[in-house]
N, C-alpha and C positions, 0 to 999 in steps of 0.2 A: 374819897370825894364822889359826889353823885355823877352819874353818866349823863351824856347828852345824846339824844336820838333824833332820827328823822321819822316823822309820823304821817307825813302827807307829801305826795309827789304828783305833779301834773305837767303835761306838755301839750301844746297845740300841735296840729299837723304842720310840718315844715313844708312851705310852698315857695314857688318862685315869686309870686306877687299876691300878697294877701289883699282881698278886696275891701276890707273894712278899715277902721281906725286902729291906732295902736291900743286904745282902751279896750276895744272889742277883742283884739288879738290876745292881749294879756288876760282878759276875762276867761278865755278858753282853758288856759292852764290853771288859773286861779280856781275856777269852778271844780276842776278835777281834783286838785290837791285838797281843797276844803272838804269835798265829799269823801275823799280818801281818809282824811283825819277826823271826819265827823265833827267838825268845828263850826262855830259861828264867828262872824266878824269880831265880836266883842272878845273872843278868846285869844286873838292875836295881839300881842303886846307892842310889837314894832315891826316895821317892814324895811328891807334893804332892796333897793332897785339897782339892777346891774345892766349896763350896756356900754358900748363904745360911742360917746356922745357926738362924734363927728358925723355919724350917720343919722342922728336924730334931728328932725325938724322942730320937735317940741323941746323947748328949753325947760329944764327941771321936770322931767317926766314923773319923778317920785310923787310930787304933789297932785298931778293929774290922776295918777292911778289910785292914790289914797282916797281921793274924793269919789272917783267912779266906783271903786270896790267897797266903799263903806268902811274904810279903815281910819277915818278921823274920829277922835283927836289923837290917836296913837302917833308916836313919832315915826318919821320916815327918813331913811338915809340913802346915800347913793355911793356905789362902788364901781370902779373902773380899773381894769388891767388888761385892756384889749380883749383878745379871744378867751382869756381865762377869767373874765369878770365875775361870772356867777359862782365859780368855786372860790374866788376871793370873797364874794358875798357870803358863802357858806362858812368860810373861816371866821369872818366877822360875826356871823350869827352864833356860831359855836362859842365865841368869846363872850358875847353878851349874855348868853344863857349860862355858861360855866361860871361867870362872875357873880351870878345871882341877880343881875340888874333886871333881867327879863326872864319869863318862864316859857314864852313861845314867840319865835321870831320867824317871819316869812321872808324868803329870798325869791324875788321876782327877776328873772332874766328875760330880756327881749331884744329884738332888732328887727326893724322893718327896712331892709336894705333896698327894696324896690322903690323907695321914695326918691332915690337919686339914680342917675344913669350908671351903666356899667363903667364908663370912662371915669365918671366922678368917683365911683366906688374904688376903682384901682388907684386913683390919685390920692384918696384919703388913706388907703392902705399904705401907700408909699410914705405918707407923712407919719406913719408909725415909726419910721426911722428918724434919725436926727435931721431936722429941717435945715440945719446949717451945713452939715458936712456930707450927708448922703442923699436925702430926698431930692435936692435940686438936680441930681444927675439921673433922675428917672427910675429910681429903684422901685421894683415891684415884688410882691410876695412870691410868684412863681420863680423869678430869677434868683431870689435869695435861697429858696429851698433847692433850686437846681445847683447852686454852689455846693450845698451840703451833699446832694446826690453825687456830684462829681468827686467830691472829697472822699466819700465812702467808697466809690468805685475805684478810685486811684489807690487807696490804702488797702482795701480788702478784696477787690475783684468782684464787687457786686455788679449785677447786670440789669439792663432795663427790663428783662423778663422777670427777674426777681421782684422788681417793684410792681409789675403788672399783676403778679400773684396776689398782692395785697388787695388790689381793687377787685379782683375776681372773687375773693372771699367776702368782701364787703357786699358785693352785689348778690351773692348767694343768700345772705341772711336778710337783706333789706326787703326781699320778697315777702317776708313774714311780718314786717314792721309796718303797721298801718299809719304810723306817723312819719315815715320816711318820704322824702321828695321823689327819689328815683327808685322804683321798685321793679327793676328788670335785671334778671341774671345775665351776666356777660360770659363770653368765652375769650380765649386768647386772640381769636380772630378780630375782636373789637379793637385791638391795639395795632392793627395792620392798616396802613393807609391804602385806599382813600377813605376808609371809615374815619369819620371826624375824630373819634377818640384816639386814633393812632397818629394824628397830626402833631408834630413837634410844637410845643408852646414855648418852652425855654429849655434848650437842650441840657441834659438828656430827658427832661420831663415832657411827656406827651399830654394831650388834653385829658386823657383818661387817668392820668396820675394826679389830677387836681380835683379838689372838692368844689362845689358850687355855692355861690351866695344864695341865701334863702331868707324868707321872712318867718318868724316864729317866736314863741315864748315858752318859758319853763317856770315852774313854781315848786319850791320846797318849803316844808314847814318843819322847823327845828324846835325841839322842846326839851325841857329838863326831864330828869328821870321820873319825877313824881307826875308831871303833866303828861308825859308820854304813856305811862302806865294807866293813867286815868282815861285817856282818849283812844289808845291804840292797842289792838290785840297782837300786832306784829311790829313793834318798833324795831328799827334798824339802827344800831349804835355806831357812833363815830369813834373809831379806835385810834386812828392816827392822822395827823395833819402835817404836811410839809410844804414849805413855800420858799422860793429862792428867785434870784434875778441874775442877769448877765449884762455885759456891756451892750448898750443900744447900738453902738457903732461896730461894724464888722472888723474895723481895724483894731478894735480892742479884744477880739476873740483870738485865742491861741490856736484853735483847731477848727476844721470845717468838716469833721466827720462824726461829731457828737454834739449834744446840747447839755453842757455842764449844769445849767440851772435845774434841769429836770433830774439829773443824777443826784444833785444835792437835795432837792425837794423829796425825792424818794428816800434818801438816807434818813432824813428827819422823820418822815412818816413811819418808816419801818422801826426806827428807834422808839418813837412815841408809843407805837402799838406793841412793841416787844415782839416783832415778827421779822420774817425774812421772805425773799421772793417765793420760795417753795411753799409758803403758807397761803398764797393767793390762789383762789379757786376760779375766779373769773375777773376780767379787767375790761375797762373802757379806756382807750388811749386816744390822744389827739391826732388823728390821721388827716390833717388838712391837706397833706400830700402823701403819696405812697411812701416816700422816703421817710416821712415823719413817723409812720408806724414802725418802720424798721429801727429807727433811732430810739423809739420808745422801748422796744423790746430790750435794747442794750442798756438804756438809762435805768430801767426798772429792775435789772438783774435777771430778767427771764432768759437772756442769752448773754454770753461774754461778748466783749467788743469785737465786731467783725462777724459774729455768728448769727446775727439777726436774720439774714436771708435764709440760712439753713433751717431756721425755725418755721418759716412760712413754707419753704419747699417741702418739709416733712409733714405739713398740715397740723403741726402741734398747737397752732393758735386757732384752729377750727373748734367747733362746739364739742367734738369728741376728743380733742387733743389734750395735751398736758396742761396748757394754760389758755383757755378760750379767751379770745380778744375780739372786741367789737362785733359781737354776734347779733347786734341790732342794725348793722350796716355801716356804723361809724359815720364820720363826717362826710366821707367819700360818697355815700349813698343817701344818708339822711338829709344832707345839706348843712350849711354852716351859718345860721343866724347868730352873729358873733356873741352878743350878750346872753343868748339863751343856751348856747352849746354846752357849757359845763353842767348846767342844771339838768339838761337832757341826759347827759352821761350818768349823772347821779341817779336820776329816775330809773334808768335801765338797771343799774346795779341793785337798787333797792328792790325792784320787782324780781330780779334774779334771786336775791337772798330770801325773799318771801315765798319763792316758788310760784310766782304769778306771771312769768314771762312768756307763757304760751308756747308757740312753736320755736321760739328762740331760747327756751329754757335749758340751762346747763344742769347736769345731773347733781342734785343735792349740794349746792355751794353753801359754805358758811362764812367765807371771807371774800370780799370783793374790793377792787381798787379802781380809782379814777385818776387818770393822768390828763391834765388840762394845761395847755401851753398858750401863752399870749405872745403875739409877734413871732419873730424868728428865734424862739428860745429866750426872749427878753424876760418874760415872766414864766414861772412854772409852779403849779399847785398839784400836789399828790395827796389824795384822800383815801384812807383805808376804812372800810365799813364792815361790820360784823353782825351776825344774828343774835349773839349773846352779849 
């Protein structure tokens, strides 16, 4: 059967408050991806728009973007799975192309989180939990991930300093990423109060252990093998896709030191690709909190359960290490515009596999992986990409 490839990638700069409209913000990533793929609007058969709609003031943004970007009368669709929305969109685009229904599908991810206040944003994040059984009690994302940090610490002896090492790595590489929101390299001193990053937010997580809300957009163009070879000199092929879910209620979770949905999504992706963890040359993982990156190491098989902290201590997830992870700064430094995050991760891996990542470039990677999680492990998508 024919392959499916990614032939165009784009991303706006992630910022705290984008000054223009959502149309203009999405156009930035659209323009880059279209130029990358050397395509015209007529070459796009369909568009999938991805965001978490509770943050959007515009109802049905798909129609707004299709009109503004010149993509009528092609069909537009909408995909949502919280923070993993744009890799869910990628999975759907792959399916539409693989089925033969379309030859080229665009995946647009966006979020303009600054349109609402920080308090409103936290309240909406809380409503990502069950609004009958959990959200009314004031659940917030930092508190949820703090539960998992405490669980990992209790079972494996992980320390707050282990978590801080994840943020230090992110800050080191964000300096080289012109699309990142926070481009300042940190030292361990940053995690010592009265430095603001050292203040406890939800014990044991400090402010520096948490990513920031952001405004931004991402764009991916997915194409059939024939179309990819027609337009692109360096298509990157989708080798494996995995997707899974977990109980939305924490009462339904068996453990609080791992995210089983991510483990299952990884199993599916490796099986589809016919690969194993040792085959991955570079990875982007969903580090919404420092503990989330440690959990990702273990979910993806880069480390055994409980041994994720040892991986970061030994700098094996640095650019020169055994398995480079988030060498674009990750969510911790880039920022986290919910619907755009997964597309940004995919863009980074595509650039890495093409050898176009500049100062962030890993030495000669041929296989890359994207791990994108929605909610507190409620949804998980794992995507494996390859040069051949």
